[in-house]
mmCIF file as gemmi writes it, N, C-alpha and C atoms, coordinates in Angstrom:
data_model
loop_
_atom_site.group_PDB
_atom_site.id
_atom_site.type_symbol
_atom_site.label_atom_id
_atom_site.label_alt_id
_atom_site.label_comp_id
_atom_site.label_asym_id
_atom_site.label_entity_id
_atom_site.label_seq_id
_atom_site.pdbx_PDB_ins_code
_atom_site.Cartn_x
_atom_site.Cartn_y
_atom_site.Cartn_z
_atom_site.occupancy
_atom_site.B_iso_or_equiv
_atom_site.pdbx_formal_charge
_atom_site.auth_seq_id
_atom_site.auth_asym_id
_atom_site.pdbx_PDB_model_num
ATOM 1 N N . ALA Axp A 1 ? -17.27 6.502 -44.605 1 0 ? 1 A 1
ATOM 2 C CA . ALA Axp A 1 ? -16.827 6.233 -43.274 1 0 ? 1 A 1
ATOM 3 C C . ALA Axp A 1 ? -17.169 7.511 -42.322 1 0 ? 1 A 1
ATOM 4 N N . LYS Axp A 2 ? -16.98 8.637 -42.888 1 0 ? 2 A 1
ATOM 5 C CA . LYS Axp A 2 ? -17.17 9.781 -42.087 1 0 ? 2 A 1
ATOM 6 C C . LYS Axp A 2 ? -18.741 9.915 -41.752 1 0 ? 2 A 1
ATOM 7 N N . ALA Axp A 3 ? -19.527 9.607 -42.731 1 0 ? 3 A 1
ATOM 8 C CA . ALA Axp A 3 ? -20.952 9.729 -42.489 1 0 ? 3 A 1
ATOM 9 C C . ALA Axp A 3 ? -21.384 8.751 -41.361 1 0 ? 3 A 1
ATOM 10 N N . ILE Axp A 4 ? -20.849 7.542 -41.35 1 0 ? 4 A 1
ATOM 11 C CA . ILE Axp A 4 ? -21.19 6.673 -40.248 1 0 ? 4 A 1
ATOM 12 C C . ILE Axp A 4 ? -20.637 7.075 -38.898 1 0 ? 4 A 1
ATOM 13 N N . GLN Axp A 5 ? -19.436 7.609 -38.958 1 0 ? 5 A 1
ATOM 14 C CA . GLN Axp A 5 ? -18.81 8.145 -37.676 1 0 ? 5 A 1
ATOM 15 C C . GLN Axp A 5 ? -19.564 9.314 -37.107 1 0 ? 5 A 1
ATOM 16 N N . GLU Axp A 6 ? -20.104 10.138 -38.009 1 0 ? 6 A 1
ATOM 17 C CA . GLU Axp A 6 ? -20.867 11.349 -37.502 1 0 ? 6 A 1
ATOM 18 C C . GLU Axp A 6 ? -22.105 10.918 -36.815 1 0 ? 6 A 1
ATOM 19 N N . LYS Axp A 7 ? -22.765 9.783 -37.119 1 0 ? 7 A 1
ATOM 20 C CA . LYS Axp A 7 ? -23.954 9.251 -36.525 1 0 ? 7 A 1
ATOM 21 C C . LYS Axp A 7 ? -23.588 8.627 -35.159 1 0 ? 7 A 1
ATOM 22 N N . ASN Axp A 8 ? -22.409 8.352 -34.896 1 0 ? 8 A 1
ATOM 23 C CA . ASN Axp A 8 ? -22.076 7.713 -33.617 1 0 ? 8 A 1
ATOM 24 C C . ASN Axp A 8 ? -22.241 8.75 -32.408 1 0 ? 8 A 1
ATOM 25 N N . VAL Axp A 9 ? -23.23 8.537 -31.611 1 0 ? 9 A 1
ATOM 26 C CA . VAL Axp A 9 ? -23.672 9.448 -30.49 1 0 ? 9 A 1
ATOM 27 C C . VAL Axp A 9 ? -22.603 9.207 -29.401 1 0 ? 9 A 1
ATOM 28 N N . TYR Axp A 10 ? -22.182 7.982 -29.129 1 0 ? 10 A 1
ATOM 29 C CA . TYR Axp A 10 ? -21.319 7.636 -27.991 1 0 ? 10 A 1
ATOM 30 C C . TYR Axp A 10 ? -19.892 7.154 -28.488 1 0 ? 10 A 1
ATOM 31 N N . PRO Axp A 11 ? -19.063 7.895 -28.916 1 0 ? 11 A 1
ATOM 32 C CA . PRO Axp A 11 ? -17.77 7.437 -29.427 1 0 ? 11 A 1
ATOM 33 C C . PRO Axp A 11 ? -16.877 6.962 -28.33 1 0 ? 11 A 1
ATOM 34 N N . HIS Axp A 12 ? -16.131 5.955 -28.576 1 0 ? 12 A 1
ATOM 35 C CA . HIS Axp A 12 ? -15.09 5.575 -27.467 1 0 ? 12 A 1
ATOM 36 C C . HIS Axp A 12 ? -13.757 6.088 -27.773 1 0 ? 12 A 1
ATOM 37 N N . ARG Axp A 13 ? -12.9 5.912 -26.794 1 0 ? 13 A 1
ATOM 38 C CA . ARG Axp A 13 ? -11.504 6.468 -26.911 1 0 ? 13 A 1
ATOM 39 C C . ARG Axp A 13 ? -10.523 5.317 -26.908 1 0 ? 13 A 1
ATOM 40 N N . LEU Axp A 14 ? -10.938 4.232 -27.215 1 0 ? 14 A 1
ATOM 41 C CA . LEU Axp A 14 ? -10.001 3.034 -27.357 1 0 ? 14 A 1
ATOM 42 C C . LEU Axp A 14 ? -9.082 3.12 -28.531 1 0 ? 14 A 1
ATOM 43 N N . SER Axp A 15 ? -7.886 2.658 -28.295 1 0 ? 15 A 1
ATOM 44 C CA . SER Axp A 15 ? -6.864 2.611 -29.385 1 0 ? 15 A 1
ATOM 45 C C . SER Axp A 15 ? -7.058 1.25 -30.135 1 0 ? 15 A 1
ATOM 46 N N . ARG Axp A 16 ? -6.042 0.85 -30.797 1 0 ? 16 A 1
ATOM 47 C CA . ARG Axp A 16 ? -6.029 -0.399 -31.635 1 0 ? 16 A 1
ATOM 48 C C . ARG Axp A 16 ? -6.254 -1.561 -30.68 1 0 ? 16 A 1
ATOM 49 N N . GLY Axp A 17 ? -5.999 -1.498 -29.417 1 0 ? 17 A 1
ATOM 50 C CA . GLY Axp A 17 ? -6.146 -2.554 -28.491 1 0 ? 17 A 1
ATOM 51 C C . GLY Axp A 17 ? -7.639 -2.927 -28.285 1 0 ? 17 A 1
ATOM 52 N N . GLY Axp A 18 ? -8.402 -1.914 -28.254 1 0 ? 18 A 1
ATOM 53 C CA . GLY Axp A 18 ? -9.913 -2.126 -28.106 1 0 ? 18 A 1
ATOM 54 C C . GLY Axp A 18 ? -10.335 -2.525 -26.769 1 0 ? 18 A 1
ATOM 55 N N . TYR Axp A 19 ? -11.409 -3.222 -26.759 1 0 ? 19 A 1
ATOM 56 C CA . TYR Axp A 19 ? -11.996 -3.604 -25.473 1 0 ? 19 A 1
ATOM 57 C C . TYR Axp A 19 ? -11.181 -4.657 -24.682 1 0 ? 19 A 1
ATOM 58 N N . GLN Axp A 20 ? -10.443 -5.485 -25.537 1 0 ? 20 A 1
ATOM 59 C CA . GLN Axp A 20 ? -9.532 -6.516 -24.944 1 0 ? 20 A 1
ATOM 60 C C . GLN Axp A 20 ? -8.448 -5.91 -24.117 1 0 ? 20 A 1
ATOM 61 N N . LEU Axp A 21 ? -7.791 -4.84 -24.635 1 0 ? 21 A 1
ATOM 62 C CA . LEU Axp A 21 ? -6.78 -4.207 -23.875 1 0 ? 21 A 1
ATOM 63 C C . LEU Axp A 21 ? -7.267 -3.451 -22.719 1 0 ? 21 A 1
ATOM 64 N N . LEU Axp A 22 ? -8.467 -2.85 -22.761 1 0 ? 22 A 1
ATOM 65 C CA . LEU Axp A 22 ? -9.057 -2.21 -21.674 1 0 ? 22 A 1
ATOM 66 C C . LEU Axp A 22 ? -9.411 -3.21 -20.582 1 0 ? 22 A 1
ATOM 67 N N . GLU Axp A 23 ? -9.869 -4.319 -20.959 1 0 ? 23 A 1
ATOM 68 C CA . GLU Axp A 23 ? -10.26 -5.349 -20.012 1 0 ? 23 A 1
ATOM 69 C C . GLU Axp A 23 ? -8.952 -5.79 -19.262 1 0 ? 23 A 1
ATOM 70 N N . ARG Axp A 24 ? -7.946 -6.008 -19.924 1 0 ? 24 A 1
ATOM 71 C CA . ARG Axp A 24 ? -6.584 -6.422 -19.335 1 0 ? 24 A 1
ATOM 72 C C . ARG Axp A 24 ? -6.201 -5.373 -18.286 1 0 ? 24 A 1
ATOM 73 N N . LYS Axp A 25 ? -6.297 -4.086 -18.613 1 0 ? 25 A 1
ATOM 74 C CA . LYS Axp A 25 ? -5.832 -2.944 -17.809 1 0 ? 25 A 1
ATOM 75 C C . LYS Axp A 25 ? -6.748 -2.958 -16.545 1 0 ? 25 A 1
ATOM 76 N N . LEU Axp A 26 ? -8.105 -3.139 -16.722 1 0 ? 26 A 1
ATOM 77 C CA . LEU Axp A 26 ? -8.891 -3.098 -15.488 1 0 ? 26 A 1
ATOM 78 C C . LEU Axp A 26 ? -8.651 -4.268 -14.511 1 0 ? 26 A 1
ATOM 79 N N . ILE Axp A 27 ? -8.423 -5.447 -15.131 1 0 ? 27 A 1
ATOM 80 C CA . ILE Axp A 27 ? -8.041 -6.64 -14.191 1 0 ? 27 A 1
ATOM 81 C C . ILE Axp A 27 ? -6.832 -6.263 -13.509 1 0 ? 27 A 1
ATOM 82 N N . GLU Axp A 28 ? -5.806 -5.728 -14.332 1 0 ? 28 A 1
ATOM 83 C CA . GLU Axp A 28 ? -4.572 -5.464 -13.597 1 0 ? 28 A 1
ATOM 84 C C . GLU Axp A 28 ? -4.668 -4.438 -12.373 1 0 ? 28 A 1
ATOM 85 N N . GLU Axp A 29 ? -5.556 -3.409 -12.684 1 0 ? 29 A 1
ATOM 86 C CA . GLU Axp A 29 ? -5.89 -2.466 -11.598 1 0 ? 29 A 1
ATOM 87 C C . GLU Axp A 29 ? -6.455 -3.156 -10.368 1 0 ? 29 A 1
ATOM 88 N N . LYS Axp A 30 ? -7.406 -4.01 -10.589 1 0 ? 30 A 1
ATOM 89 C CA . LYS Axp A 30 ? -8.085 -4.777 -9.533 1 0 ? 30 A 1
ATOM 90 C C . LYS Axp A 30 ? -7.065 -5.574 -8.839 1 0 ? 30 A 1
ATOM 91 N N . ARG Axp A 31 ? -6.171 -6.257 -9.543 1 0 ? 31 A 1
ATOM 92 C CA . ARG Axp A 31 ? -5.219 -7.138 -8.878 1 0 ? 31 A 1
ATOM 93 C C . ARG Axp A 31 ? -4.216 -6.323 -8.071 1 0 ? 31 A 1
ATOM 94 N N . LYS Axp A 32 ? -3.802 -5.203 -8.526 1 0 ? 32 A 1
ATOM 95 C CA . LYS Axp A 32 ? -2.857 -4.271 -7.714 1 0 ? 32 A 1
ATOM 96 C C . LYS Axp A 32 ? -3.524 -3.764 -6.462 1 0 ? 32 A 1
ATOM 97 N N . ALA Axp A 33 ? -4.857 -3.469 -6.6 1 0 ? 33 A 1
ATOM 98 C CA . ALA Axp A 33 ? -5.528 -3.018 -5.364 1 0 ? 33 A 1
ATOM 99 C C . ALA Axp A 33 ? -5.716 -4.076 -4.425 1 0 ? 33 A 1
ATOM 100 N N . SER Axp A 34 ? -6.092 -5.304 -4.843 1 0 ? 34 A 1
ATOM 101 C CA . SER Axp A 34 ? -6.216 -6.396 -3.928 1 0 ? 34 A 1
ATOM 102 C C . SER Axp A 34 ? -4.869 -6.814 -3.259 1 0 ? 34 A 1
ATOM 103 N N . GLN Axp A 35 ? -3.739 -6.683 -3.94 1 0 ? 35 A 1
ATOM 104 C CA . GLN Axp A 35 ? -2.413 -6.959 -3.42 1 0 ? 35 A 1
ATOM 105 C C . GLN Axp A 35 ? -2.066 -5.958 -2.313 1 0 ? 35 A 1
ATOM 106 N N . GLU Axp A 36 ? -2.358 -4.724 -2.644 1 0 ? 36 A 1
ATOM 107 C CA . GLU Axp A 36 ? -2.078 -3.625 -1.625 1 0 ? 36 A 1
ATOM 108 C C . GLU Axp A 36 ? -2.948 -3.925 -0.31 1 0 ? 36 A 1
ATOM 109 N N . ALA Axp A 37 ? -4.169 -4.288 -0.513 1 0 ? 37 A 1
ATOM 110 C CA . ALA Axp A 37 ? -5.074 -4.542 0.604 1 0 ? 37 A 1
ATOM 111 C C . ALA Axp A 37 ? -4.52 -5.799 1.401 1 0 ? 37 A 1
ATOM 112 N N . SER Axp A 38 ? -4.009 -6.799 0.745 1 0 ? 38 A 1
ATOM 113 C CA . SER Axp A 38 ? -3.521 -8.005 1.434 1 0 ? 38 A 1
ATOM 114 C C . SER Axp A 38 ? -2.24 -7.705 2.14 1 0 ? 38 A 1
ATOM 115 N N . GLN Axp A 39 ? -1.418 -6.78 1.616 1 0 ? 39 A 1
ATOM 116 C CA . GLN Axp A 39 ? -0.235 -6.435 2.316 1 0 ? 39 A 1
ATOM 117 C C . GLN Axp A 39 ? -0.461 -5.729 3.493 1 0 ? 39 A 1
ATOM 118 N N . SER Axp A 40 ? -1.499 -4.91 3.707 1 0 ? 40 A 1
ATOM 119 C CA . SER Axp A 40 ? -1.855 -4.242 4.965 1 0 ? 40 A 1
ATOM 120 C C . SER Axp A 40 ? -2.432 -5.142 5.963 1 0 ? 40 A 1
ATOM 121 N N . ASP Axp A 41 ? -3.114 -6.252 5.52 1 0 ? 41 A 1
ATOM 122 C CA . ASP Axp A 41 ? -3.711 -7.27 6.386 1 0 ? 41 A 1
ATOM 123 C C . ASP Axp A 41 ? -3.249 -8.6 5.95 1 0 ? 41 A 1
ATOM 124 N N . PRO Axp A 42 ? -2.205 -9.191 6.594 1 0 ? 42 A 1
ATOM 125 C CA . PRO Axp A 42 ? -1.638 -10.526 6.133 1 0 ? 42 A 1
ATOM 126 C C . PRO Axp A 42 ? -2.627 -11.682 6.271 1 0 ? 42 A 1
ATOM 127 N N . SER Axp A 43 ? -3.616 -11.585 7.108 1 0 ? 43 A 1
ATOM 128 C CA . SER Axp A 43 ? -4.575 -12.609 7.262 1 0 ? 43 A 1
ATOM 129 C C . SER Axp A 43 ? -5.549 -12.71 6.051 1 0 ? 43 A 1
ATOM 130 N N . CYS Axp A 44 ? -5.613 -11.686 5.313 1 0 ? 44 A 1
ATOM 131 C CA . CYS Axp A 44 ? -6.566 -11.621 4.101 1 0 ? 44 A 1
ATOM 132 C C . CYS Axp A 44 ? -6.048 -12.47 2.983 1 0 ? 44 A 1
ATOM 133 N N . VAL Axp A 45 ? -6.962 -13.302 2.492 1 0 ? 45 A 1
ATOM 134 C CA . VAL Axp A 45 ? -6.641 -14.242 1.326 1 0 ? 45 A 1
ATOM 135 C C . VAL Axp A 45 ? -7.151 -13.547 0.081 1 0 ? 45 A 1
ATOM 136 N N . THR Axp A 46 ? -6.347 -13.477 -0.949 1 0 ? 46 A 1
ATOM 137 C CA . THR Axp A 46 ? -6.782 -12.833 -2.171 1 0 ? 46 A 1
ATOM 138 C C . THR Axp A 46 ? -7.069 -13.856 -3.243 1 0 ? 46 A 1
ATOM 139 N N . SER Axp A 47 ? -8.077 -13.657 -4.017 1 0 ? 47 A 1
ATOM 140 C CA . SER Axp A 47 ? -8.511 -14.616 -5.057 1 0 ? 47 A 1
ATOM 141 C C . SER Axp A 47 ? -8.299 -13.742 -6.341 1 0 ? 47 A 1
ATOM 142 N N . PRO Axp A 48 ? -8.153 -14.38 -7.519 1 0 ? 48 A 1
ATOM 143 C CA . PRO Axp A 48 ? -7.981 -13.598 -8.743 1 0 ? 48 A 1
ATOM 144 C C . PRO Axp A 48 ? -9.243 -12.733 -9.002 1 0 ? 48 A 1
ATOM 145 N N . PRO Axp A 49 ? -8.941 -11.542 -9.493 1 0 ? 49 A 1
ATOM 146 C CA . PRO Axp A 49 ? -10.046 -10.571 -9.738 1 0 ? 49 A 1
ATOM 147 C C . PRO Axp A 49 ? -10.979 -11 -10.733 1 0 ? 49 A 1
ATOM 148 N N . SER Axp A 50 ? -12.317 -10.74 -10.581 1 0 ? 50 A 1
ATOM 149 C CA . SER Axp A 50 ? -13.288 -11.09 -11.597 1 0 ? 50 A 1
ATOM 150 C C . SER Axp A 50 ? -13.201 -10.154 -12.814 1 0 ? 50 A 1
ATOM 151 N N . PRO Axp A 51 ? -13.605 -10.632 -13.904 1 0 ? 51 A 1
ATOM 152 C CA . PRO Axp A 51 ? -13.498 -9.772 -15.068 1 0 ? 51 A 1
ATOM 153 C C . PRO Axp A 51 ? -14.439 -8.555 -15.004 1 0 ? 51 A 1
ATOM 154 N N . PRO Axp A 52 ? -14.129 -7.457 -15.521 1 0 ? 52 A 1
ATOM 155 C CA . PRO Axp A 52 ? -14.994 -6.184 -15.364 1 0 ? 52 A 1
ATOM 156 C C . PRO Axp A 52 ? -16.305 -6.421 -16.076 1 0 ? 52 A 1
ATOM 157 N N . SER Axp A 53 ? -17.31 -5.818 -15.599 1 0 ? 53 A 1
ATOM 158 C CA . SER Axp A 53 ? -18.663 -6.006 -16.193 1 0 ? 53 A 1
ATOM 159 C C . SER Axp A 53 ? -18.779 -5.009 -17.386 1 0 ? 53 A 1
ATOM 160 N N . ARG Axp A 54 ? -19.78 -5.253 -18.13 1 0 ? 54 A 1
ATOM 161 C CA . ARG Axp A 54 ? -20.029 -4.532 -19.335 1 0 ? 54 A 1
ATOM 162 C C . ARG Axp A 54 ? -20.123 -2.999 -19.152 1 0 ? 54 A 1
ATOM 163 N N . HIS Axp A 55 ? -20.795 -2.647 -18.054 1 0 ? 55 A 1
ATOM 164 C CA . HIS Axp A 55 ? -21.06 -1.254 -17.9 1 0 ? 55 A 1
ATOM 165 C C . HIS Axp A 55 ? -19.727 -0.527 -17.427 1 0 ? 55 A 1
ATOM 166 N N . GLU Axp A 56 ? -18.913 -1.219 -16.659 1 0 ? 56 A 1
ATOM 167 C CA . GLU Axp A 56 ? -17.618 -0.655 -16.257 1 0 ? 56 A 1
ATOM 168 C C . GLU Axp A 56 ? -16.751 -0.392 -17.6 1 0 ? 56 A 1
ATOM 169 N N . LYS Axp A 57 ? -16.728 -1.356 -18.556 1 0 ? 57 A 1
ATOM 170 C CA . LYS Axp A 57 ? -16.004 -1.233 -19.724 1 0 ? 57 A 1
ATOM 171 C C . LYS Axp A 57 ? -16.528 -0.192 -20.537 1 0 ? 57 A 1
ATOM 172 N N . TRP Axp A 58 ? -17.787 -0.033 -20.647 1 0 ? 58 A 1
ATOM 173 C CA . TRP Axp A 58 ? -18.503 0.987 -21.533 1 0 ? 58 A 1
ATOM 174 C C . TRP Axp A 58 ? -18.076 2.408 -20.964 1 0 ? 58 A 1
ATOM 175 N N . LYS Axp A 59 ? -18.246 2.605 -19.684 1 0 ? 59 A 1
ATOM 176 C CA . LYS Axp A 59 ? -17.936 3.906 -19.044 1 0 ? 59 A 1
ATOM 177 C C . LYS Axp A 59 ? -16.38 4.24 -19.281 1 0 ? 59 A 1
ATOM 178 N N . LYS Axp A 60 ? -15.502 3.309 -19.024 1 0 ? 60 A 1
ATOM 179 C CA . LYS Axp A 60 ? -14.13 3.552 -19.136 1 0 ? 60 A 1
ATOM 180 C C . LYS Axp A 60 ? -13.7 3.888 -20.467 1 0 ? 60 A 1
ATOM 181 N N . ALA Axp A 61 ? -14.311 3.193 -21.489 1 0 ? 61 A 1
ATOM 182 C CA . ALA Axp A 61 ? -14.013 3.386 -22.977 1 0 ? 61 A 1
ATOM 183 C C . ALA Axp A 61 ? -14.398 4.827 -23.423 1 0 ? 61 A 1
ATOM 184 N N . ARG Axp A 62 ? -15.155 5.428 -22.657 1 0 ? 62 A 1
ATOM 185 C CA . ARG Axp A 62 ? -15.648 6.853 -23.234 1 0 ? 62 A 1
ATOM 186 C C . ARG Axp A 62 ? -15.142 7.899 -22.32 1 0 ? 62 A 1
ATOM 187 N N . GLN Axp A 63 ? -14.18 7.593 -21.498 1 0 ? 63 A 1
ATOM 188 C CA . GLN Axp A 63 ? -13.564 8.618 -20.564 1 0 ? 63 A 1
ATOM 189 C C . GLN Axp A 63 ? -12.09 8.804 -20.923 1 0 ? 63 A 1
ATOM 190 N N . SER Axp A 64 ? -11.694 10.095 -20.739 1 0 ? 64 A 1
ATOM 191 C CA . SER Axp A 64 ? -10.247 10.409 -20.942 1 0 ? 64 A 1
ATOM 192 C C . SER Axp A 64 ? -9.46 9.858 -19.756 1 0 ? 64 A 1
ATOM 193 N N . LYS Axp A 65 ? -8.176 10.023 -19.765 1 0 ? 65 A 1
ATOM 194 C CA . LYS Axp A 65 ? -7.343 9.504 -18.63 1 0 ? 65 A 1
ATOM 195 C C . LYS Axp A 65 ? -7.703 10.3 -17.351 1 0 ? 65 A 1
ATOM 196 N N . LYS Axp A 66 ? -8.16 11.551 -17.526 1 0 ? 66 A 1
ATOM 197 C CA . LYS Axp A 66 ? -8.525 12.317 -16.297 1 0 ? 66 A 1
ATOM 198 C C . LYS Axp A 66 ? -9.962 11.939 -15.714 1 0 ? 66 A 1
ATOM 199 N N . GLY Axp A 67 ? -10.663 11.151 -16.509 1 0 ? 67 A 1
ATOM 200 C CA . GLY Axp A 67 ? -12.004 10.84 -16.063 1 0 ? 67 A 1
ATOM 201 C C . GLY Axp A 67 ? -13.201 11.616 -16.736 1 0 ? 67 A 1
ATOM 202 N N . ASP Axp A 68 ? -12.782 12.492 -17.697 1 0 ? 68 A 1
ATOM 203 C CA . ASP Axp A 68 ? -13.797 13.256 -18.334 1 0 ? 68 A 1
ATOM 204 C C . ASP Axp A 68 ? -14.347 12.481 -19.514 1 0 ? 68 A 1
ATOM 205 N N . TYR Axp A 69 ? -15.779 12.54 -19.696 1 0 ? 69 A 1
ATOM 206 C CA . TYR Axp A 69 ? -16.389 11.93 -20.849 1 0 ? 69 A 1
ATOM 207 C C . TYR Axp A 69 ? -16.156 12.645 -22.105 1 0 ? 69 A 1
ATOM 208 N N . THR Axp A 70 ? -16.145 11.926 -23.228 1 0 ? 70 A 1
ATOM 209 C CA . THR Axp A 70 ? -15.915 12.423 -24.52 1 0 ? 70 A 1
ATOM 210 C C . THR Axp A 70 ? -17.045 13.432 -25.032 1 0 ? 70 A 1
ATOM 211 N N . THR Axp A 71 ? -18.209 13.079 -24.694 1 0 ? 71 A 1
ATOM 212 C CA . THR Axp A 71 ? -19.438 13.919 -25.123 1 0 ? 71 A 1
ATOM 213 C C . THR Axp A 71 ? -20.354 14.018 -23.962 1 0 ? 71 A 1
ATOM 214 N N . VAL Axp A 72 ? -21.316 14.956 -24.025 1 0 ? 72 A 1
ATOM 215 C CA . VAL Axp A 72 ? -22.253 15.295 -23.042 1 0 ? 72 A 1
ATOM 216 C C . VAL Axp A 72 ? -23.209 14.012 -22.958 1 0 ? 72 A 1
ATOM 217 N N . GLU Axp A 73 ? -23.554 13.488 -24.121 1 0 ? 73 A 1
ATOM 218 C CA . GLU Axp A 73 ? -24.482 12.406 -24.162 1 0 ? 73 A 1
ATOM 219 C C . GLU Axp A 73 ? -23.867 11.145 -23.477 1 0 ? 73 A 1
ATOM 220 N N . SER Axp A 74 ? -22.582 10.884 -23.62 1 0 ? 74 A 1
ATOM 221 C CA . SER Axp A 74 ? -21.849 9.818 -22.98 1 0 ? 74 A 1
ATOM 222 C C . SER Axp A 74 ? -21.916 10.035 -21.418 1 0 ? 74 A 1
ATOM 223 N N . ARG Axp A 75 ? -21.752 11.201 -20.958 1 0 ? 75 A 1
ATOM 224 C CA . ARG Axp A 75 ? -21.738 11.513 -19.623 1 0 ? 75 A 1
ATOM 225 C C . ARG Axp A 75 ? -23.079 11.244 -18.967 1 0 ? 75 A 1
ATOM 226 N N . ILE Axp A 76 ? -24.21 11.58 -19.622 1 0 ? 76 A 1
ATOM 227 C CA . ILE Axp A 76 ? -25.537 11.428 -19.154 1 0 ? 76 A 1
ATOM 228 C C . ILE Axp A 76 ? -25.736 9.888 -18.976 1 0 ? 76 A 1
ATOM 229 N N . VAL Axp A 77 ? -25.469 9.132 -20.021 1 0 ? 77 A 1
ATOM 230 C CA . VAL Axp A 77 ? -25.607 7.692 -19.991 1 0 ? 77 A 1
ATOM 231 C C . VAL Axp A 77 ? -24.712 7.06 -18.975 1 0 ? 77 A 1
ATOM 232 N N . GLY Axp A 78 ? -23.487 7.545 -18.695 1 0 ? 78 A 1
ATOM 233 C CA . GLY Axp A 78 ? -22.572 7.053 -17.752 1 0 ? 78 A 1
ATOM 234 C C . GLY Axp A 78 ? -23.15 7.232 -16.344 1 0 ? 78 A 1
ATOM 235 N N . GLN Axp A 79 ? -23.75 8.373 -16.141 1 0 ? 79 A 1
ATOM 236 C CA . GLN Axp A 79 ? -24.323 8.715 -14.803 1 0 ? 79 A 1
ATOM 237 C C . GLN Axp A 79 ? -25.534 7.87 -14.52 1 0 ? 79 A 1
ATOM 238 N N . LYS Axp A 80 ? -26.316 7.522 -15.514 1 0 ? 80 A 1
ATOM 239 C CA . LYS Axp A 80 ? -27.477 6.606 -15.336 1 0 ? 80 A 1
ATOM 240 C C . LYS Axp A 80 ? -26.96 5.208 -15.02 1 0 ? 80 A 1
ATOM 241 N N . ILE Axp A 81 ? -25.937 4.786 -15.576 1 0 ? 81 A 1
ATOM 242 C CA . ILE Axp A 81 ? -25.483 3.43 -15.346 1 0 ? 81 A 1
ATOM 243 C C . ILE Axp A 81 ? -24.903 3.476 -13.915 1 0 ? 81 A 1
């Protein structure tokens, strides 16, 4: 298992929840942002947030809570995306 893990160039920081939990968190963030925007402008109609795209999930999975990437290689790919 360690040999396989050492070959992983772009490790993610997801816990047991994996991408499913990350997707739920991103949708909740979008929902909160749209609710705050609708409170400031009552004429604004909010629709449910769209699911996050693959590149958004990939980048978030490889960032710490502060927004720093786990490896230099991940940062380079994240900037290209």
